[in-house]
C-alpha positions, 0 to 999 in steps of 0.5 A: 124766545118765549112764545104763546100761540093760541088757536081754535077761535072762530064763529059758532052758534049759541049752544055750540062748542069750541076748543082753544089751544095754546102752544108754548115754547121758550120756557119750562112749561111744566113749571108755570101755572097756565090761564085763559083770560078774555076781553070783550069790547069795552070791558076789562080783561077777566080771568076765565080759568086757571090750571096749576103747574104741578098738581093741575088744580083748576079754578073757573070764573063763575060765569063759565063753571060747568061749561068750560074745562081747562087742561094741559099737556106738559109733554106737548107744552100746550094748554087747552080750553074746551068751551061747551054750551057757548053763549053770546056773552062769551064773545071776546078775544081769548088770551093765554097766560103763563105765570112762573114762580117769579113776578117777572115770569108772566107771558101773554099770547096774542089772543084768538077771537071767539064769536058766539051768534044768537 
């Protein structure tokens, strides 16, 4: 059974930091590209950061470049999102996504709330 379990969300003041974790199970984690998405109230879900399966190449949304860092630990089957210099506009539910080699291999976590107060 595939599971993606996010943790680490919460309430933080502007300028603060949080580290999100996503623990994966039920599939070959090292073979999957891993991403973090977010969805704010009334807005569409958007890609925040992605890390490739093999080389660990990363890419970020322009809005978070220089502030957020995605990383993965294949031995622990966990992907992280370190978020620094948080802004109120970063407030959203953050979702972990796993994308495998085929189109049907696409899994989502349940999401974790991040709230940044001003």
